[in-house]
C-alpha positions as CSV (number, residue, x, y, z in Angstrom):
1,M,108.7,129.8,118.7
2,A,107.6,126.1,118.7
3,P,105.2,125.1,121.3
4,E,106.7,123.3,124.1
5,S,104.0,120.6,123.9
6,M,100.9,119.6,121.7
7,S,98.1,118.2,123.5
8,G,100.3,117.3,126.5
9,L,103.0,115.4,123.8
10,P,106.3,116.8,123.9
11,T,107.5,118.4,120.8
12,T,111.0,116.7,120.8
13,V,108.9,113.2,121.0
14,L,106.7,114.1,118.2
15,A,109.6,115.2,115.9
16,V,111.5,111.5,116.7
17,W,108.8,110.0,115.7
18,I,108.4,111.9,112.5
19,L,111.9,111.5,111.7
20,C,111.8,107.8,112.5
21,A,109.1,107.3,110.2
22,T,110.1,109.5,107.6
23,G,113.5,107.0,107.8
24,W,111.5,104.0,107.8
25,G,109.8,104.9,104.8
26,V,113.3,106.1,102.9
27,I,114.6,102.6,103.4
28,L,111.6,100.8,102.6
29,A,111.3,102.4,99.2
30,G,115.2,101.9,98.9
31,L,114.4,98.2,99.8
32,R,111.6,98.0,97.5
33,R,113.7,99.5,94.6
34,G,116.9,97.7,94.7
35,L,116.1,94.0,96.6
36,H,115.0,91.4,93.9
37,G,114.7,87.6,93.6
38,P,114.1,85.0,96.7
39,S,115.3,87.8,99.5
40,R,112.9,90.5,98.9
41,G,109.9,89.1,100.3
42,P,111.9,88.2,103.8
43,A,113.5,91.3,103.8
44,L,110.5,93.3,103.4
45,F,108.5,91.4,106.3
46,A,111.2,92.3,108.5
47,H,111.6,95.9,107.8
48,T,107.7,96.4,108.0
49,V,107.2,94.9,111.5
50,T,110.7,96.0,113.1
51,P,108.7,99.1,114.2
52,A,106.0,97.3,116.1
53,A,108.2,94.5,117.3
54,V,110.6,97.0,119.1
55,V,108.2,99.2,120.9
56,L,106.8,96.0,122.2
57,T,110.2,94.7,123.4
58,F,110.6,97.7,124.8
59,S,107.4,97.7,126.6
60,L,107.9,94.2,127.7
61,V,111.2,95.3,129.0
62,G,110.0,98.1,130.8
63,F,111.8,100.7,128.9
64,G,110.3,103.6,127.3
65,S,110.3,103.5,123.5
66,L,111.6,106.7,123.2
67,Y,114.8,105.1,123.6
68,A,114.1,102.8,120.7
69,M,112.6,105.7,118.5
70,I,116.0,107.4,119.0
71,A,118.0,104.5,117.8
72,L,115.9,102.9,115.1
73,T,115.8,106.8,113.5
74,A,119.7,106.9,113.7
75,E,119.8,103.3,112.3
76,W,117.6,104.2,109.5
77,W,119.3,107.6,108.2
78,A,122.4,106.8,109.0
79,L,122.0,104.0,106.3
80,A,120.4,106.4,104.3
81,L,123.4,108.3,104.4
82,V,126.1,105.6,104.0
83,T,124.1,103.4,101.1
84,G,123.3,106.4,99.0
85,L,119.7,106.1,99.4
86,R,120.3,101.9,98.2
87,P,120.1,99.5,101.2
88,E,120.8,96.8,99.3
89,R,124.2,98.1,99.0
90,L,125.1,97.5,102.6
91,L,125.7,93.9,101.8
92,A,126.5,93.5,98.1
93,T,129.2,96.1,97.4
94,G,129.6,97.5,101.0
95,G,132.0,94.8,102.8
96,L,132.9,95.6,106.1
97,R,133.8,99.2,105.9
98,R,130.5,100.2,104.6
99,L,129.2,98.1,107.9
100,A,131.9,99.8,109.8
101,A,131.0,103.3,109.0
102,W,126.7,102.8,109.4
103,G,127.6,101.0,112.7
104,V,130.2,104.4,113.5
105,L,127.4,107.1,112.4
106,T,124.4,105.1,113.9
107,A,126.2,105.5,117.2
108,A,127.4,108.7,117.1
109,A,123.7,109.9,115.7
110,T,122.0,108.2,118.8
111,L,124.2,109.3,121.2
112,A,124.0,113.1,120.1
113,A,120.2,112.7,119.8
114,E,120.0,111.3,123.7
115,R,122.0,114.0,124.8
116,L,119.9,116.6,123.1
117,I,116.6,115.0,123.8
118,L,116.5,113.3,126.7
């Protein structure tokens, strides 16, 4: 059996953070590999500051960052699945179908994870 908490931190929270960081890294690798030209720098910068900005925003609003981490985890893994680990496909060749699939998959994964974890 897994421990219920690790030094006071629930293991489910730790698992969400690990999955979130891994998903962030997968998308970062895809962006670094697939984007070229003038859009590469701003896209990489925006992706790099997203986790810190989301946590800061949620803390300023008064919500805990766990909700944000669950949503970000779902978004990044749904993006990886929908685009086949090539995030540039979302806009380059995907069109509205791929964007809609990403949105639906993100919403479903977020809802399922929140019910499971919270």
